[in-house]
N, CA, C, O and the ligand as a Tripos MOL2 file, in Angstrom:
@<TRIPOS>MOLECULE
protein
  281   279    71     0     0
PROTEIN
NO_CHARGES

@<TRIPOS>ATOM
      1 N           1.5440    5.3330    9.9710 N.3       1 MET1
      2 CA          1.6980    3.8860   10.1820 C.3       1 MET1
      3 C           2.9790    3.4000    9.5200 C.2       1 MET1
      4 O           3.2940    3.7890    8.3950 O.2       1 MET1
      5 N           3.6920    2.5710   10.2050 N.am      2 PRO2
      6 CA          4.9530    2.0820    9.6440 C.3       2 PRO2
      7 C           4.7320    1.0470    8.5520 C.2       2 PRO2
      8 O           4.0150    0.0650    8.7400 O.2       2 PRO2
      9 N           5.3450    1.2810    7.4370 N.am      3 ILE3
     10 CA          5.2700    0.3250    6.3390 C.3       3 ILE3
     11 C           6.6630   -0.2440    6.1200 C.2       3 ILE3
     12 O           7.6190    0.4950    5.8860 O.2       3 ILE3
     13 N           6.7670   -1.5600    6.1980 N.am      4 PHE4
     14 CA          8.0480   -2.2120    6.0100 C.3       4 PHE4
     15 C           8.0200   -3.0820    4.7610 C.2       4 PHE4
     16 O           6.9870   -3.6350    4.3850 O.2       4 PHE4
     17 N           9.1510   -3.1820    4.1480 N.am      5 GLU5
     18 CA          9.2700   -4.0100    2.9590 C.3       5 GLU5
     19 C           9.9160   -5.3360    3.3350 C.2       5 GLU5
     20 O          10.9440   -5.3780    4.0100 O.2       5 GLU5
     21 N           9.3080   -6.3850    2.8950 N.am      6 TYR6
     22 CA          9.8130   -7.7200    3.2130 C.3       6 TYR6
     23 C          10.1490   -8.4570    1.9230 C.2       6 TYR6
     24 O           9.6420   -8.1470    0.8450 O.2       6 TYR6
     25 N          11.0070   -9.4230    2.0760 N.am      7 ARG7
     26 CA         11.3320  -10.2970    0.9560 C.3       7 ARG7
     27 C          11.2360  -11.7410    1.4120 C.2       7 ARG7
     28 O          11.7510  -12.1240    2.4630 O.2       7 ARG7
     29 N          10.5640  -12.5260    0.5920 N.am      8 CYS8
     30 CA         10.3910  -13.9370    0.9150 C.3       8 CYS8
     31 C          11.6470  -14.7090    0.5180 C.2       8 CYS8
     32 O          12.1760  -14.5580   -0.5830 O.2       8 CYS8
     33 N          12.1040  -15.5390    1.4540 N.am      9 LYS9
     34 CA         13.2910  -16.3330    1.1580 C.3       9 LYS9
     35 C          12.9540  -17.5680    0.3320 C.2       9 LYS9
     36 O          13.8410  -18.2020   -0.2390 O.2       9 LYS9
     37 N          11.6800  -17.9020    0.2730 N.am     10 GLU10
     38 CA         11.2710  -19.0950   -0.4450 C.3      10 GLU10
     39 C          11.1360  -18.8250   -1.9420 C.2      10 GLU10
     40 O          11.7090  -19.5330   -2.7700 O.2      10 GLU10
     41 N          10.3720  -17.7960   -2.2670 N.am     11 CYS11
     42 CA         10.0920  -17.5380   -3.6820 C.3      11 CYS11
     43 C          10.6860  -16.2160   -4.1540 C.2      11 CYS11
     44 O          10.6350  -15.9010   -5.3430 O.2      11 CYS11
     45 N          11.2470  -15.4470   -3.2330 N.am     12 GLY12
     46 CA         11.8810  -14.2040   -3.6240 C.3      12 GLY12
     47 C          10.9150  -13.0590   -3.8500 C.2      12 GLY12
     48 O          11.2920  -12.0130   -4.3780 O.2      12 GLY12
     49 N           9.6890  -13.2530   -3.4570 N.am     13 GLU13
     50 CA          8.6920  -12.2110   -3.6330 C.3      13 GLU13
     51 C           8.9650  -11.0500   -2.6820 C.2      13 GLU13
     52 O           9.2390  -11.2520   -1.4990 O.2      13 GLU13
     53 N           8.8870   -9.8480   -3.2070 N.am     14 LYS14
     54 CA          9.0390   -8.6700   -2.3630 C.3      14 LYS14
     55 C           7.6800   -8.0140   -2.1930 C.2      14 LYS14
     56 O           6.9350   -7.8370   -3.1570 O.2      14 LYS14
     57 N           7.3750   -7.6640   -0.9830 N.am     15 PHE15
     58 CA          6.0810   -7.0440   -0.7210 C.3      15 PHE15
     59 C           6.2150   -6.0940    0.4500 C.2      15 PHE15
     60 O           7.1500   -6.1780    1.2470 O.2      15 PHE15
     61 N           5.2660   -5.2010    0.5290 N.am     16 GLU16
     62 CA          5.2520   -4.2330    1.6060 C.3      16 GLU16
     63 C           4.0470   -4.4850    2.4850 C.2      16 GLU16
     64 O           2.9700   -4.8250    1.9960 O.2      16 GLU16
     65 N           4.2260   -4.3210    3.7510 N.am     17 THR17
     66 CA          3.1230   -4.5760    4.6670 C.3      17 THR17
     67 C           3.1520   -3.5990    5.8200 C.2      17 THR17
     68 O           4.1940   -3.0570    6.1870 O.2      17 THR17
     69 N           2.0030   -3.3980    6.3650 N.am     18 LEU18
     70 CA          1.9140   -2.5780    7.5580 C.3      18 LEU18
     71 C           2.2240   -3.4330    8.7740 C.2      18 LEU18
     72 O           1.7480   -4.5620    8.8870 O.2      18 LEU18
     73 N           3.0120   -2.8990    9.6670 N.am     19 VAL19
     74 CA          3.3460   -3.6340   10.8860 C.3      19 VAL19
     75 C           2.8350   -2.8400   12.0740 C.2      19 VAL19
     76 O           3.3250   -1.7540   12.3840 O.2      19 VAL19
     77 N           1.8700   -3.3960   12.7060 N.am     20 PHE20
     78 CA          1.3240   -2.7350   13.8750 C.3      20 PHE20
     79 C           2.1310   -3.1230   15.1170 C.2      20 PHE20
     80 O           2.6440   -4.2390   15.2060 O.2      20 PHE20
     81 N           2.2370   -2.2150   16.0510 N.am     21 PRO21
     82 CA          3.0230   -2.4970   17.2660 C.3      21 PRO21
     83 C           2.5050   -3.7120   18.0290 C.2      21 PRO21
     84 O           3.2860   -4.4090   18.6750 O.2      21 PRO21
     85 N           1.2220   -3.9710   17.9660 N.am     22 SER22
     86 CA          0.6610   -5.0920   18.7140 C.3      22 SER22
     87 C           0.9900   -6.4230   18.0570 C.2      22 SER22
     88 O           1.0210   -7.4570   18.7240 O.2      22 SER22
     89 N           1.2360   -6.4000   16.7490 N.am     23 ALA23
     90 CA          1.4960   -7.6470   16.0260 C.3      23 ALA23
     91 C           2.9580   -7.7310   15.5990 C.2      23 ALA23
     92 O           3.2870   -8.3670   14.5980 O.2      23 ALA23
     93 N           3.8160   -7.0950   16.3560 N.am     24 ARG24
     94 CA          5.2140   -7.0320   15.9500 C.3      24 ARG24
     95 C           5.9100   -8.3900   16.0900 C.2      24 ARG24
     96 O           6.8410   -8.6990   15.3470 O.2      24 ARG24
     97 N           5.4540   -9.1840   17.0360 N.am     25 SER25
     98 CA          6.1210  -10.4530   17.2940 C.3      25 SER25
     99 C           5.6400  -11.5570   16.3590 C.2      25 SER25
    100 O           6.2390  -12.6300   16.2840 O.2      25 SER25
    101 N           4.5590  -11.2790   15.6530 N.am     26 GLU26
    102 CA          4.0420  -12.2990   14.7540 C.3      26 GLU26
    103 C           4.8530  -12.3380   13.4670 C.2      26 GLU26
    104 O           5.2990  -11.3010   12.9750 O.2      26 GLU26
    105 N           5.0380  -13.5210   12.9310 N.am     27 PRO27
    106 CA          5.7990  -13.6380   11.6860 C.3      27 PRO27
    107 C           5.0150  -13.0780   10.5120 C.2      27 PRO27
    108 O           3.7950  -13.2210   10.4270 O.2      27 PRO27
    109 N           5.7320  -12.4510    9.6270 N.am     28 VAL28
    110 CA          5.1110  -11.9000    8.4320 C.3      28 VAL28
    111 C           5.1360  -12.9500    7.3330 C.2      28 VAL28
    112 O           6.1940  -13.4450    6.9450 O.2      28 VAL28
    113 N           3.9710  -13.2720    6.8490 N.am     29 LYS29
    114 CA          3.8740  -14.2920    5.8140 C.3      29 LYS29
    115 C           3.9800  -13.6730    4.4220 C.2      29 LYS29
    116 O           3.5780  -12.5340    4.1810 O.2      29 LYS29
    117 N           4.5300  -14.4640    3.5330 N.am     30 CYS30
    118 CA          4.6440  -14.0280    2.1500 C.3      30 CYS30
    119 C           3.2550  -13.9350    1.5340 C.2      30 CYS30
    120 O           2.3960  -14.7880    1.7610 O.2      30 CYS30
    121 N           3.0550  -12.8820    0.7510 N.am     31 GLU31
    122 CA          1.7530  -12.7050    0.1310 C.3      31 GLU31
    123 C           1.5620  -13.6660   -1.0360 C.2      31 GLU31
    124 O           0.4370  -13.8990   -1.4770 O.2      31 GLU31
    125 N           2.6400  -14.2130   -1.5230 N.am     32 LYS32
    126 CA          2.5490  -15.0280   -2.7270 C.3      32 LYS32
    127 C           2.4340  -16.5140   -2.3930 C.2      32 LYS32
    128 O           1.5490  -17.2060   -2.8960 O.2      32 LYS32
    129 N           3.3350  -16.9950   -1.5410 N.am     33 CYS33
    130 CA          3.3450  -18.4280   -1.2550 C.3      33 CYS33
    131 C           2.9500  -18.7310    0.1860 C.2      33 CYS33
    132 O           2.7580  -19.8920    0.5470 O.2      33 CYS33
    133 N           2.8280  -17.6990    1.0010 N.am     34 GLY34
    134 CA          2.3700  -17.9150    2.3630 C.3      34 GLY34
    135 C           3.4550  -18.4090    3.3030 C.2      34 GLY34
    136 O           3.1600  -18.8080    4.4300 O.2      34 GLY34
    137 N           4.6930  -18.3890    2.8640 N.am     35 SER35
    138 CA          5.7780  -18.8550    3.7170 C.3      35 SER35
    139 C           6.1080  -17.8200    4.7850 C.2      35 SER35
    140 O           5.9630  -16.6170    4.5650 O.2      35 SER35
    141 N           6.5440  -18.2890    5.9180 N.am     36 GLU36
    142 CA          6.9420  -17.3840    6.9930 C.3      36 GLU36
    143 C           8.4320  -17.0820    6.9580 C.2      36 GLU36
    144 O           8.9590  -16.3760    7.8180 O.2      36 GLU36
    145 N           9.0970  -17.6270    5.9530 N.am     37 GLN37
    146 CA         10.5330  -17.3880    5.8330 C.3      37 GLN37
    147 C          10.7550  -16.0650    5.1110 C.2      37 GLN37
    148 O          11.1390  -16.0320    3.9420 O.2      37 GLN37
    149 N          10.5090  -14.9940    5.8240 N.am     38 THR38
    150 CA         10.6520  -13.6680    5.2340 C.3      38 THR38
    151 C          11.6640  -12.8650    6.0210 C.2      38 THR38
    152 O          11.8980  -13.1090    7.2050 O.2      38 THR38
    153 N          12.2510  -11.9170    5.3490 N.am     39 GLU39
    154 CA         13.1930  -11.0320    6.0240 C.3      39 GLU39
    155 C          12.8090   -9.5880    5.7150 C.2      39 GLU39
    156 O          12.3390   -9.2660    4.6240 O.2      39 GLU39
    157 N          13.0190   -8.7520    6.6860 N.am     40 LYS40
    158 CA         12.6380   -7.3510    6.5350 C.3      40 LYS40
    159 C          13.7490   -6.5780    5.8580 C.2      40 LYS40
    160 O          14.9140   -6.6520    6.2490 O.2      40 LYS40
    161 N          13.3640   -5.8350    4.8390 N.am     41 LEU41
    162 CA         14.3220   -4.9820    4.1580 C.3      41 LEU41
    163 C          14.2680   -3.5890    4.7720 C.2      41 LEU41
    164 O          13.2250   -3.1510    5.2570 O.2      41 LEU41
    165 N          15.3660   -2.9260    4.7460 N.am     42 MET42
    166 CA         15.4500   -1.6530    5.4410 C.3      42 MET42
    167 C          14.9470   -0.4830    4.6110 C.2      42 MET42
    168 O          14.4630    0.5140    5.1480 O.2      42 MET42
    169 N          15.0650   -0.6150    3.3070 N.am     43 SER43
    170 CA         14.7450    0.5230    2.4590 C.3      43 SER43
    171 C          13.3370    0.4140    1.9120 C.2      43 SER43
    172 O          13.1020   -0.1920    0.8660 O.2      43 SER43
    173 N          12.4160    1.0040    2.6280 N.am     44 ALA44
    174 CA         11.0670    1.0790    2.1120 C.3      44 ALA44
    175 C          10.9700    2.2680    1.1660 C.2      44 ALA44
    176 O          11.7360    3.2250    1.2800 O.2      44 ALA44
    177 N          10.0560    2.2050    0.2620 N.am     45 PHE45
    178 CA          9.8330    3.2680   -0.7200 C.3      45 PHE45
    179 C          11.0330    3.4770   -1.6370 C.2      45 PHE45
    180 O          11.1420    4.5130   -2.2940 O.2      45 PHE45
    181 N          11.9150    2.5190   -1.6820 N.am     46 ALA46
    182 CA         13.0970    2.6820   -2.5150 C.3      46 ALA46
    183 C          12.8510    2.1800   -3.9270 C.2      46 ALA46
    184 O          13.3520    2.7500   -4.8960 O.2      46 ALA46
    185 N          12.0790    1.1130   -4.0350 N.am     47 SER47
    186 CA         11.8560    0.5190   -5.3470 C.3      47 SER47
    187 C          10.7280    1.1990   -6.1020 C.2      47 SER47
    188 O          10.5780    1.0070   -7.3080 O.2      47 SER47
    189 N           9.9450    1.9820   -5.4050 N.am     48 GLY48
    190 CA          8.8540    2.6780   -6.0670 C.3      48 GLY48
    191 C           7.7520    1.7470   -6.5200 C.2      48 GLY48
    192 O           7.1580    1.9430   -7.5800 O.2      48 GLY48
    193 N           7.4830    0.7520   -5.7330 N.am     49 GLY49
    194 CA          6.4370   -0.1920   -6.1070 C.3      49 GLY49
    195 C           5.0530    0.4070   -5.9640 C.2      49 GLY49
    196 O           4.1610    0.1850   -6.7830 O.2      49 GLY49
    197 N           4.9070    1.1620   -4.9140 N.am     50 LEU50
    198 CA          3.6140    1.7830   -4.6930 C.3      50 LEU50
    199 C           3.4810    3.0350   -5.5370 C.2      50 LEU50
    200 O           4.2820    3.9640   -5.4380 O.2      50 LEU50
    201 N           2.4520    3.0380   -6.3690 N.am     51 ASN51
    202 CA          2.2110    4.1960   -7.2100 C.3      51 ASN51
    203 C           0.8570    4.7760   -6.8320 C.2      51 ASN51
    204 O          -0.1630    4.5130   -7.4700 O.2      51 ASN51
    205 N           0.8840    5.5580   -5.7940 N.am     52 ALA52
    206 CA         -0.3760    6.0830   -5.2830 C.3      52 ALA52
    207 C          -0.4790    7.5750   -5.5790 C.2      52 ALA52
    208 O           0.5190    8.2950   -5.6060 O.2      52 ALA52
    209 N          -1.6740    8.0010   -5.7920 N.am     53 GLY53
    210 CA         -1.8990    9.4230   -6.0130 C.3      53 GLY53
    211 C          -1.4720    9.8600   -7.3890 C.2      53 GLY53
    212 O          -0.3170   10.2370   -7.5860 O.2      53 GLY53
    213 N          -2.3690    9.8200   -8.3380 N.am     54 SER54
    214 CA         -2.0220   10.1990   -9.6980 C.3      54 SER54
    215 C          -2.7690   11.4490  -10.1150 C.2      54 SER54
    216 O          -3.1420   11.6070  -11.2780 O.2      54 SER54
    217 N          -2.9800   12.3160   -9.1740 N.am     55 GLY55
    218 CA         -3.6070   13.5960   -9.4920 C.3      55 GLY55
    219 C          -5.0200   13.4570  -10.0160 C.2      55 GLY55
    220 O          -5.3250   13.8730  -11.1330 O.2      55 GLY55
    221 N          -5.8590   12.8840   -9.2200 N.am     56 TYR56
    222 CA         -7.2450   12.7620   -9.6400 C.3      56 TYR56
    223 C          -7.9760   14.0640   -9.3620 C.2      56 TYR56
    224 O          -8.0310   14.5280   -8.2230 O.2      56 TYR56
    225 N          -8.5330   14.6430  -10.4060 N.am     57 SER57
    226 CA         -9.2480   15.8940  -10.2440 C.3      57 SER57
    227 C         -10.6740   15.7520  -10.7480 C.2      57 SER57
    228 O         -10.9370   15.6410  -11.9450 O.2      57 SER57
    229 N         -11.5550   15.7590   -9.8090 N.am     58 GLY58
    230 CA        -12.9570   15.6580  -10.2030 C.3      58 GLY58
    231 C         -13.6690   16.9780   -9.9830 C.2      58 GLY58
    232 O         -13.0420   18.0370  -10.0010 O.2      58 GLY58
    233 N         -14.9250   16.9220   -9.7830 N.am     59 SER59
    234 CA        -15.7420   18.0910   -9.4810 C.3      59 SER59
    235 C         -15.5320   19.1970  -10.5040 C.2      59 SER59
    236 O         -15.1540   20.3170  -10.1610 O.2      59 SER59
    237 N         -15.7800   18.8660  -11.7550 N.am     60 SER60
    238 CA        -15.6680   19.8780  -12.7950 C.3      60 SER60
    239 C         -17.0360   20.2100  -13.3790 C.2      60 SER60
    240 O         -17.1990   21.1690  -14.1330 O.2      60 SER60
    241 N         -18.0080   19.3900  -13.0090 N.am     61 ALA61
    242 CA        -19.3460   19.6200  -13.5530 C.3      61 ALA61
    243 C         -20.0910   20.6050  -12.6710 C.2      61 ALA61
    244 O         -20.7450   20.2180  -11.7030 O.2      61 ALA61
    245 N         -19.9890   21.8620  -13.0070 N.am     62 GLY62
    246 CA        -20.6550   22.8800  -12.2090 C.3      62 GLY62
    247 C         -21.9580   23.3360  -12.8880 C.2      62 GLY62
    248 O         -21.9440   24.0810  -13.8680 O.2      62 GLY62
    249 N         -23.0550   22.8730  -12.3440 N.am     63 GLY63
    250 CA        -24.3160   23.2520  -12.9480 C.3      63 GLY63
    251 C         -24.8360   24.5520  -12.3250 C.2      63 GLY63
    252 O         -24.9570   24.6590  -11.1050 O.2      63 GLY63
    253 N         -25.1290   25.4930  -13.1390 N.am     64 CYS64
    254 CA        -25.6280   26.7560  -12.6060 C.3      64 CYS64
    255 C         -27.0270   26.5490  -11.9920 C.2      64 CYS64
    256 O         -27.9900   26.1880  -12.6680 O.2      64 CYS64
    257 N         -27.0790   26.7890  -10.7260 N.am     65 GLY65
    258 CA        -28.3200   26.5370  -10.0060 C.3      65 GLY65
    259 C         -29.3600   27.6170  -10.3140 C.2      65 GLY65
    260 O         -29.4050   28.1880  -11.4040 O.2      65 GLY65
    261 N         -30.1630   27.8600   -9.3370 N.am     66 SER66
    262 CA        -31.2300   28.8500   -9.4650 C.3      66 SER66
    263 C         -32.0550   28.6100  -10.7160 C.2      66 SER66
    264 O         -32.0960   29.4390  -11.6250 O.2      66 SER66
    265 N         -32.7100   27.4580  -10.7420 N.am     67 GLY67
    266 CA        -33.4580   27.0720  -11.9380 C.3      67 GLY67
    267 C         -34.5920   28.0470  -12.2600 C.2      67 GLY67
    268 O         -35.4910   28.2800  -11.4520 O.2      67 GLY67
    269 N         -34.5170   28.5940  -13.4450 N.am     68 GLY68
    270 CA        -35.5630   29.5170  -13.8220 C.3      68 GLY68
    271 C         -36.7750   28.7630  -14.3730 C.2      68 GLY68
    272 O         -36.9640   28.6670  -15.5860 O.2      68 GLY68
    273 N         -37.5450   28.2600  -13.5120 N.am     69 PHE69
    274 CA        -38.6810   27.4570  -13.9340 C.3      69 PHE69
    275 C         -39.9580   28.2760  -13.8310 C.2      69 PHE69
    276 O         -40.7440   28.0860  -12.9030 O.2      69 PHE69
    277 N         -40.1600   29.1370  -14.7250 N.am     70 SER70
    278 CA        -41.3450   29.9420  -14.6150 C.3      70 SER70
    279 C         -42.0430   30.2280  -15.9180 C.2      70 SER70
    280 O         -43.0680   30.9100  -15.9330 O.2      70 SER70
    281 ZN          7.0330  -16.4720   -0.9840 Zn       71 ZN71
@<TRIPOS>BOND
     1     1     2 1
     2     2     3 1
     3     3     4 2
     4     3     5 am
     5     5     6 1
     6     6     7 1
     7     7     8 2
     8     7     9 am
     9     9    10 1
    10    10    11 1
    11    11    12 2
    12    11    13 am
    13    13    14 1
    14    14    15 1
    15    15    16 2
    16    15    17 am
    17    17    18 1
    18    18    19 1
    19    19    20 2
    20    19    21 am
    21    21    22 1
    22    22    23 1
    23    23    24 2
    24    23    25 am
    25    25    26 1
    26    26    27 1
    27    27    28 2
    28    27    29 am
    29    29    30 1
    30    30    31 1
    31    31    32 2
    32    31    33 am
    33    33    34 1
    34    34    35 1
    35    35    36 2
    36    35    37 am
    37    37    38 1
    38    38    39 1
    39    39    40 2
    40    39    41 am
    41    41    42 1
    42    42    43 1
    43    43    44 2
    44    43    45 am
    45    45    46 1
    46    46    47 1
    47    47    48 2
    48    47    49 am
    49    49    50 1
    50    50    51 1
    51    51    52 2
    52    51    53 am
    53    53    54 1
    54    54    55 1
    55    55    56 2
    56    55    57 am
    57    57    58 1
    58    58    59 1
    59    59    60 2
    60    59    61 am
    61    61    62 1
    62    62    63 1
    63    63    64 2
    64    63    65 am
    65    65    66 1
    66    66    67 1
    67    67    68 2
    68    67    69 am
    69    69    70 1
    70    70    71 1
    71    71    72 2
    72    71    73 am
    73    73    74 1
    74    74    75 1
    75    75    76 2
    76    75    77 am
    77    77    78 1
    78    78    79 1
    79    79    80 2
    80    79    81 am
    81    81    82 1
    82    82    83 1
    83    83    84 2
    84    83    85 am
    85    85    86 1
    86    86    87 1
    87    87    88 2
    88    87    89 am
    89    89    90 1
    90    90    91 1
    91    91    92 2
    92    91    93 am
    93    93    94 1
    94    94    95 1
    95    95    96 2
    96    95    97 am
    97    97    98 1
    98    98    99 1
    99    99   100 2
   100    99   101 am
   101   101   102 1
   102   102   103 1
   103   103   104 2
   104   103   105 am
   105   105   106 1
   106   106   107 1
   107   107   108 2
   108   107   109 am
   109   109   110 1
   110   110   111 1
   111   111   112 2
   112   111   113 am
   113   113   114 1
   114   114   115 1
   115   115   116 2
   116   115   117 am
   117   117   118 1
   118   118   119 1
   119   119   120 2
   120   119   121 am
   121   121   122 1
   122   122   123 1
   123   123   124 2
   124   123   125 am
   125   125   126 1
   126   126   127 1
   127   127   128 2
   128   127   129 am
   129   129   130 1
   130   130   131 1
   131   131   132 2
   132   131   133 am
   133   133   134 1
   134   134   135 1
   135   135   136 2
   136   135   137 am
   137   137   138 1
   138   138   139 1
   139   139   140 2
   140   139   141 am
   141   141   142 1
   142   142   143 1
   143   143   144 2
   144   143   145 am
   145   145   146 1
   146   146   147 1
   147   147   148 2
   148   147   149 am
   149   149   150 1
   150   150   151 1
   151   151   152 2
   152   151   153 am
   153   153   154 1
   154   154   155 1
   155   155   156 2
   156   155   157 am
   157   157   158 1
   158   158   159 1
   159   159   160 2
   160   159   161 am
   161   161   162 1
   162   162   163 1
   163   163   164 2
   164   163   165 am
   165   165   166 1
   166   166   167 1
   167   167   168 2
   168   167   169 am
   169   169   170 1
   170   170   171 1
   171   171   172 2
   172   171   173 am
   173   173   174 1
   174   174   175 1
   175   175   176 2
   176   175   177 am
   177   177   178 1
   178   178   179 1
   179   179   180 2
   180   179   181 am
   181   181   182 1
   182   182   183 1
   183   183   184 2
   184   183   185 am
   185   185   186 1
   186   186   187 1
   187   187   188 2
   188   187   189 am
   189   189   190 1
   190   190   191 1
   191   191   192 2
   192   191   193 am
   193   193   194 1
   194   194   195 1
   195   195   196 2
   196   195   197 am
   197   197   198 1
   198   198   199 1
   199   199   200 2
   200   199   201 am
   201   201   202 1
   202   202   203 1
   203   203   204 2
   204   203   205 am
   205   205   206 1
   206   206   207 1
   207   207   208 2
   208   207   209 am
   209   209   210 1
   210   210   211 1
   211   211   212 2
   212   211   213 am
   213   213   214 1
   214   214   215 1
   215   215   216 2
   216   215   217 am
   217   217   218 1
   218   218   219 1
   219   219   220 2
   220   219   221 am
   221   221   222 1
   222   222   223 1
   223   223   224 2
   224   223   225 am
   225   225   226 1
   226   226   227 1
   227   227   228 2
   228   227   229 am
   229   229   230 1
   230   230   231 1
   231   231   232 2
   232   231   233 am
   233   233   234 1
   234   234   235 1
   235   235   236 2
   236   235   237 am
   237   237   238 1
   238   238   239 1
   239   239   240 2
   240   239   241 am
   241   241   242 1
   242   242   243 1
   243   243   244 2
   244   243   245 am
   245   245   246 1
   246   246   247 1
   247   247   248 2
   248   247   249 am
   249   249   250 1
   250   250   251 1
   251   251   252 2
   252   251   253 am
   253   253   254 1
   254   254   255 1
   255   255   256 2
   256   255   257 am
   257   257   258 1
   258   258   259 1
   259   259   260 2
   260   259   261 am
   261   261   262 1
   262   262   263 1
   263   263   264 2
   264   263   265 am
   265   265   266 1
   266   266   267 1
   267   267   268 2
   268   267   269 am
   269   269   270 1
   270   270   271 1
   271   271   272 2
   272   271   273 am
   273   273   274 1
   274   274   275 1
   275   275   276 2
   276   275   277 am
   277   277   278 1
   278   278   279 1
   279   279   280 2
@<TRIPOS>SUBSTRUCTURE
     1 MET1         2 RESIDUE 1 A MET
     2 PRO2         6 RESIDUE 1 A PRO
     3 ILE3        10 RESIDUE 1 A ILE
     4 PHE4        14 RESIDUE 1 A PHE
     5 GLU5        18 RESIDUE 1 A GLU
     6 TYR6        22 RESIDUE 1 A TYR
     7 ARG7        26 RESIDUE 1 A ARG
     8 CYS8        30 RESIDUE 1 A CYS
     9 LYS9        34 RESIDUE 1 A LYS
    10 GLU10       38 RESIDUE 1 A GLU
    11 CYS11       42 RESIDUE 1 A CYS
    12 GLY12       46 RESIDUE 1 A GLY
    13 GLU13       50 RESIDUE 1 A GLU
    14 LYS14       54 RESIDUE 1 A LYS
    15 PHE15       58 RESIDUE 1 A PHE
    16 GLU16       62 RESIDUE 1 A GLU
    17 THR17       66 RESIDUE 1 A THR
    18 LEU18       70 RESIDUE 1 A LEU
    19 VAL19       74 RESIDUE 1 A VAL
    20 PHE20       78 RESIDUE 1 A PHE
    21 PRO21       82 RESIDUE 1 A PRO
    22 SER22       86 RESIDUE 1 A SER
    23 ALA23       90 RESIDUE 1 A ALA
    24 ARG24       94 RESIDUE 1 A ARG
    25 SER25       98 RESIDUE 1 A SER
    26 GLU26      102 RESIDUE 1 A GLU
    27 PRO27      106 RESIDUE 1 A PRO
    28 VAL28      110 RESIDUE 1 A VAL
    29 LYS29      114 RESIDUE 1 A LYS
    30 CYS30      118 RESIDUE 1 A CYS
    31 GLU31      122 RESIDUE 1 A GLU
    32 LYS32      126 RESIDUE 1 A LYS
    33 CYS33      130 RESIDUE 1 A CYS
    34 GLY34      134 RESIDUE 1 A GLY
    35 SER35      138 RESIDUE 1 A SER
    36 GLU36      142 RESIDUE 1 A GLU
    37 GLN37      146 RESIDUE 1 A GLN
    38 THR38      150 RESIDUE 1 A THR
    39 GLU39      154 RESIDUE 1 A GLU
    40 LYS40      158 RESIDUE 1 A LYS
    41 LEU41      162 RESIDUE 1 A LEU
    42 MET42      166 RESIDUE 1 A MET
    43 SER43      170 RESIDUE 1 A SER
    44 ALA44      174 RESIDUE 1 A ALA
    45 PHE45      178 RESIDUE 1 A PHE
    46 ALA46      182 RESIDUE 1 A ALA
    47 SER47      186 RESIDUE 1 A SER
    48 GLY48      190 RESIDUE 1 A GLY
    49 GLY49      194 RESIDUE 1 A GLY
    50 LEU50      198 RESIDUE 1 A LEU
    51 ASN51      202 RESIDUE 1 A ASN
    52 ALA52      206 RESIDUE 1 A ALA
    53 GLY53      210 RESIDUE 1 A GLY
    54 SER54      214 RESIDUE 1 A SER
    55 GLY55      218 RESIDUE 1 A GLY
    56 TYR56      222 RESIDUE 1 A TYR
    57 SER57      226 RESIDUE 1 A SER
    58 GLY58      230 RESIDUE 1 A GLY
    59 SER59      234 RESIDUE 1 A SER
    60 SER60      238 RESIDUE 1 A SER
    61 ALA61      242 RESIDUE 1 A ALA
    62 GLY62      246 RESIDUE 1 A GLY
    63 GLY63      250 RESIDUE 1 A GLY
    64 CYS64      254 RESIDUE 1 A CYS
    65 GLY65      258 RESIDUE 1 A GLY
    66 SER66      262 RESIDUE 1 A SER
    67 GLY67      266 RESIDUE 1 A GLY
    68 GLY68      270 RESIDUE 1 A GLY
    69 PHE69      274 RESIDUE 1 A PHE
    70 SER70      278 RESIDUE 1 A SER
    71 ZN71       281 GROUP 0 **** ****
């Protein structure tokens, strides 16, 4: 999915949003002030705002089955 970075001309807020092909003609509103005066920035993933995936490792509790209940 295409993720584009936008900047609000009203408050200067920068945010990233998903742009679906069906909603391409709709104006992108600012997440902060709700203004439609936004402009699309070309360099997504440049500022490193999204910090996803921090190496979550679970499933370490291995209980030995075969309960000896006798
Ligand atoms: Zn704004």
